N, C-alpha and C positions, 0 to 999 in steps of 0.2 A: 492853832493852823499846825505847826511842826509836831506837837504832843500827837495829834490825829493821824498825821502821815508817820510816825513812829509807830503807835499803837497797830496800824495798819500791817506792816513793816513787819513788827514782832509777830502779827495775826500768819502772816504769810508764811514768815523760818516755822514756826509753828506745825502750820502746816504740811509743810515740806517734810521736815522734821518727823511728822507722823506719820506719810506718805514713807519713808525713807525705813520707819522699824515697822509699818505693817508686808513693805517689802521683804526685809529683813525675816520678819516671821515667817513668812508665804516660802523664801529661800528656805527655813530651816527646818518646816513644813514638810517641804517638798523632798526636801534630805533626809527625814525619817522616814517618811514612808516608802524610799526608796531602799531604805535600810529595813525595813521592816518587811518587803517583798523580797527580798534577797535572803533574809531569817528562813523564812518561809519555804522560801525553796531551798534552802539549804535542810530542813529538817524535814522536806518531802522528800529529798534524796535520801537522806539518811534511813527514812524508814524502808525506800523502797530497796536500797544496799540493807538491809536488815533481813528484809521480806523474800531476797533471791539467795539470800543466806541460807536462813532457812530452808528455801526449796532444795537448796544445793542439798545439804544434809540427809534433806528427806531421799532426792533422788539417790543420794550414796547409801544410804542403807538401805532402798528397793534393790538396786542392783548387788549390793551384797547378801540380801536373802535372796534373790535370783540366784545366783548363783551355789549356793549352797543345797537350795532346790533343786538344780541340774548336777552338783555333784553328788545328792540324796539320792535323785529320779532312777525309781526300779526299772524303768522301760526305755528305750532308745526317745518312745515319742514323749515324753514326757520331758526328758533333757532334750529334745530338741525343741520345743515347746517355751523352756527357760528361754535357751540361747537365742530362738525367736523375739521375744518379748524383749531381752537385755538388750539385742540390738539394733532394735523398736526405740527403748528409752535412750539410747545413746545417740544413734541419728536425729531424736527431738530434739535431745540436749544441743547436740550441737549447731543444725536449724534454729534452736532459740537464740545461740550464742550469737550467731550471726545477726540474727534480728536487733538484737540490745545492741550491739556493735552499730550497727544503720543506726536505731535510734541518737545514741549517745553522740555518733557523728552531726545528726541534725539538729540535737541541741546545740552544742557548740556551735553550730554554722549560724545558728539563730542568735546566739547571744553576742 
């Protein structure tokens, strides 16, 4: 009877140990999943930053070309058209920057 009771206690301890290992494994998996998700968000932010930097270079290039075209314009009308396009691009850029700041503020608030 004593051996049977010891066997039952041993099975109970082994089952409890298995539960502990399973919980530890689940906790480790949860932590890894969280790390992977943070890594994915970091990659996404880096890609967004690169895209924004590329767009900024393109915008600057366009503005430079507009200034050159305006300076080389043969008529006042051409010069004025270049100035209007230049001002519109600057206005849109300022608006875009404000929107980007608002999005970043929301992202920080949600984290």
